[in-house]
N, C-alpha and C positions, 0 to 999 in steps of 0.2 A: 729562507726566513731570516729576518734580521731582528734580533731582540737581545741587546746586550744586558747582562746582569752583573753589576759590579757593586762592590762595597765602597765605603768612603775612602779607604786607604789606597785602593787601586786607582781611584779617580784623581787623587791629589796627594803627592808625596808629603805635603805639609799636614795632611789629615783633616782639613776643614770640609772636604767633600764637595766643594763648589767649583772645581775646575772642570769645565764642560766644553767639548768641541761643538762646532756648528752642527755637525751631523747628529750628535747626541741631542742637542737642543731641539732640532727639528723632529727627531724621533720621540722626544718628550711631548712636544707641543701638538704636532699635526694629527696624530691619531685621536687624541682627546678633543681636538677642535672639531673633528668629524662628528663625534657624539654630541657635543654641545650645540653645534649647528642644528642638528635634528631635534634636539630638546626644545630649542626656541621656536623652530618651525611648528612643531606639534603644539606648543603653548599658544601660538598666535593664529593658527590657521582657522579656528572657528569664527574669528571676526569677519572673514571673507565668505566662508561657506554658510554662515548663519541664515541668510535668506533661503538657501536651499533646504536646510534642515527644518526651518520654521514651516516652509511650504509643504514639505513631504511628510513631516511628522506632526504638524499642527501644534507646535510648542508654544507655551506661554513664556512670558519674560522670566518668571522664576524657574521654569523648567530649563530654559536656555542657560540661565545663570548657573543652575546646579550642574547641568551637563558639562559646561566648560570648566567650572570651578572644581569638579571632582578630581581633575588632574592635580590641582594644588593639594587637595586633601590626601590622596594616596601618595603623592610625592612627599608630603610632610611626614606621613606616618612611618616612613622608612628612615628618616634622618638620623635618629639615635642609633638604630642598628647599623646604618651605613658608617657612622662615625667610628663604631667599634670595629666593623669589618675593614675599613680603610687602614686603621692602625694595626690590625692583626694580619690581614691577607694582602694588603697593598692595593693601590688604585687600579692597576691593570686588570686583575682578575675580577674585582668587584664591578667595575664599569662594564666590562665586556659581557659578564654574565647577566646583569640586569637589563642590558639593551635587548636581549632576546625576548624578555617580557614585553618590552615596548613594541617589538615587531609583531608579537602575537596580538597585542592590543590593536594595532593598526589593521590587522587582518580581520579581527572581530568587528571593528567599527565599520569596515568596508562591506561586511555581509549583513549588517543589522537591518531588521525589518520592524523594530519597535523601539520605543524610548529606552526601555530597560537594557536592551542589548547595546545600544549606543553608549549608555552609561557604563556598562561593563567594559567595553572596549576602551573608552576614555580612561577608566580607572587603571587598566593594565598599562596604558601608555604612561600615566603618571608614575606608577611603580617602576617602570622600566627606565625612565630617564632620570630617576631620583638621584643618581650618583654622578651625573655628568659634570656638574660644576664643582662639587666638593672633591671628586676624585682628581680633577684638574688642579685645584688649589693644593691638594695634598701632594701630588707629584711635583708641582712647582716648588713647594717648601722643601722637598727632598733634594732637588737638583740645583736650585738657584739660591743665592744669598738673600736674606730677608729684605734688604733694601730694594731688591728687584721685584718683590711680590706684588706691590700695587701695579707696576707696569705689566707684569705677566698676567695678572688678573684682568687688567684692562684689555689686553690682547685677546684673551679667550672670550671675554664678553663682547669684544668687537665681532668675533666670529658668530656669537649668538645674535648680534644685530643683523648679520648677513642672513641668518635663519629667519629672523623676523621680517626682513625685506622679502625673502623668498616666499613668505606666507601671504603677501599682499598682491601687488599687481601681477607678478608671475603666476600665482595661483589663479587669479581672475582670468588671465589669458588662457591658462590650461583649461579652465572650466568652459571656455567658449567652444572647445571642440571635444571635450571629454567630460565625464561626470565626476562628482566628488568621490564616488566609490572607487573608480579607477585610480584616482589620485592616492587614495589610502592603500591600495594594492602596491603602487609604486613605492610608497613610503615603507611598506613592509619589507620589500627587497632592499631598499637603501639602508634600513636599520640593521638588517642582518649583515650587510657588507661592512657597516661601521663597526659592529661588534667584532667581526673577524679581524679588521685592521688593528683595532686596539689590542686584541688578544695576541696576535702574531707579530706585531711590529713595535708596540710600545715597550720601553725598557722597564726592568725591575731594579729595585735598589733595596738592599738589606736594611732592615730597621736596626739602627745602632743603639736604640733605647730599649730597655726592658719594659714591655707593655703590660706584663703581669697576667694574672688570671682574668677570666671573664668578670668575676666579682670585682677585681681591682679596676677593670676597665669601666664598669658601671659606676663605681665610686668616683672614678675620675670624671665621668660625665656629670655626675651629681655635683662635684666640686665646681665644674664650669658654671652650672646654674646657680650655685651659691655665691659666686664671685660678684661683688658690687659693680666692678668694671663691666662685666657682661651686660647687666641690666641697664647700666647707664648708657651704653652704646646701643643696645637692642631697642629700647623704648623710643629712642630718638630717630633710629634709622629704619626700623622694621615697617612702621606704618607707611611712610612715603614709598619704600620699595614695594610693599605689598599692593598698595593702591595703584602704583604705576603699572605693575604687572597685570592686575585684574582689569584695569581699564584698557590697556593696550591689547590684551589678549581677547577682549570681547566688546566692551561698551563704547570704545572710540568709534567704531563703525556705525552702530545705531545712532549715536549722537550726531554724527555728521549727516546722516540721512534725516532723522526726525527733528533735530533742532536747527542745524545749518541748512537743511533743505537741499542737499546735494543728490544728484543721480548716482547710480551705482559706480559708474566710471570715475566720477569725481571722488567718491568715497575711497575707491581703490588707490587713486593717486595720492590722496592725503595720507592713507595708511602706509603707502610706499615711502613718502617723505618722513613719516614718523619712524619707520624702520631704519631709514638712512640716518636720521638724527640719533636714534638709539645706538646704532653701530658706531658712529663717530663719537658719541658721548662716552661710551665705554672706553674707547681708545684714548680719548682726551683726558678723562679724569685719572686714569692710572698713570699716564705719562706726566700729567700736571702735578699730581701729588708727589711723584718721585722727584721731580725737579724742585718743588717747594721744600721737600725734606732736606735736600742738599743745601738749601738756603736757611735751614733752621726752622722752617714752618711745618708744624706737625700735620699729618693727614686729617686729624680730628678738626683742625681749624678750617681746612678746605671743605670738609663735610658740612660743618656748621653753616658757612656762608652759602654753599650751594643749596642746602636745604631751605634756607630762608628765601632764596630766589625762586625755588621750585614751588613753595607754598604761595608766594606772591602771584605766580603765574596762574594758579588755580582760581584766583579771584575772577579772572576773565571768564571762566566756566560758570562760576556762581552767578555772575551778572549777565550771562548769555551774550557776550560780545562776539557774535558769530561772524562779523565782518573781519575779525582777526583770527579766523580758523587756522590759517597757515602758521601764524605766529604761535598759537596755542599748541598745536601738535608737533611742530618742530621743537619748540621749547620743552614740551613734555618729554621728548626723547633725549634731548641734550641735558636737561637739568635733572630729570628723574633718575638717570643712570648714575648719578653721583653717589647714590646709596651703596653702590658696589664697594666703595672705599671702606665700608664698615667691616668687610671680611678681612682685609689686610690689617686693619686696626685691631680686630679681635685676635687674629693669628699672632700678632706681635705681643699680645697681652698675656699669653699663656706659654708654658714650657713646650718645647718642640714635640714631645710625645703626646701632648694633648691637642695639637693643632687640628687634627681630624675631628675630634669631638667638639672642639670649640666652634669651628666654622659650621659644622652640621647642626649644632645647637641653635646658632643664629639662623641658619637656613630653615630649620624646623619652624621657628616662630614666623619667619617671613612668609612661608608658604601656607601655614595654617591661617594666618591673617589674610593672605590673598584669597584663599578659599572662602573665608567668611565674608570678605568685602565684595567679592564678585557675585556671590549668591545673594547677599543682602541688597546689593544694588538692584538686582532684578526684582526682589520682593518690594522694594520701595517703588519701583516703576509700576508694579501691579496695583498700587493704591489709587492710581488714576485710570480712567477709562482709556482704552486704546484709541488711536487716531482713526478717523473714518477710512483713510486709505491704507491702514495698517501702520504699524510702528507704535511708539510710546509717547506719552504726553511730555512736552518740554518741562512742565512744572516738576515732574518726577525727577528729571535729571538735575534740576537746580537743587532740590532737596537732598538728593544723594551726594552731590559734590559738596554741598554745604556741611553736611554731617561729617563726611570723611576729612574735610579740611580742619574742622574743629578738633577732631581726634589727633590729627597730625601735629597741630599746634601744641596740644597737651603733652604728647610724647617728646616733642622737640624741647619744650620747656624743661622737662626732667633732665634731658641730656645736657642742655646748655648750663643748667645750674650745677650739675656735677663737674662740668669742665671748669667753670669759674671757681668752684671749691678747690679742685686740684691745683689750679693755677695760683690761687692765694696761698695754698699750703706750700707749694714749691718756692714762692717768694719769701715765705717766712723762714725757710731753712738757711 
């Protein structure tokens, strides 16, 4: 068993805690990458198995939306406790423990014979993967200097993109010779193995800050939500992130079938390209923001311009430009992932002992919004009669994309006004 446990002074004689060997860096990164890979696979897999679930359980659009989005709801419900747990118990223990719940959820989902049991299994999966990203960001903040955080966050999200890719054409290929139930049994075993890898191989690091009592920790979390900088970044970044997740995790597939008129194989190929773009987008934005920071351009500036481009892309969906479907969904992955920069921006805005609570507070809002948007999308689609051959009316998609684009513009406006206000204040000094 390899699990180093070191405090800051043994890592670096100068005491800054950021001298790390390649072996240690890999032990920090790879175990948590396994968990986040599965987290994203679980998040995205319903987009491919949706036809199977609709056929077997006779699901309506709102039921399908609820089933898929309950992952986001249970995921979000644990974010505040996870922030406290990460600061008190450390990312290794928290992530490994919760992944056992995800494995149980996968097993329940595989054995389901009604909608309610599917919902229960999906809820357990959401609980179980709730710490995968935040525990990764927490351990990166412990072992790497803050200027490396955007790059490290991009790398772990790159692995998430691999998970999203694995949930598209590879899953479609597996379904050609096995069933979706067998797929979830395999995911049960994979999740147990990931939990063991994190628990036995990931390193610990002593918290050099006094985290205080549970009451103090809760007050710290409250202070995060009271901070104006938190809401300034959150309102501008959460809506694009949440809508990106909710559409990629479910509604991109039905849009490609119902609006673009693609066969199942074509849908799978588009979703594969979306997953590839997501993977590359996560990697690009982290590295790009780090490089721009070295040139004096703040990550918030990068986030602002990327968000503008992402919202402009969504106009193609509002106006049903189906002949540009490849551009739409590759752009969706490349531009939509820029919202990940908000986590490094938030982590830089609070003291080190509050980073766990600050990033999980942002994640809480993102996933609650993703739950609401994914379910609401299905409710909107249900306002139109289903197509004769199955599927949902194109008019419903247009209305849903239009509503969510307006909401994103409103949130972005708040963030941009705050940025301009800060910029003018700095110039006045």
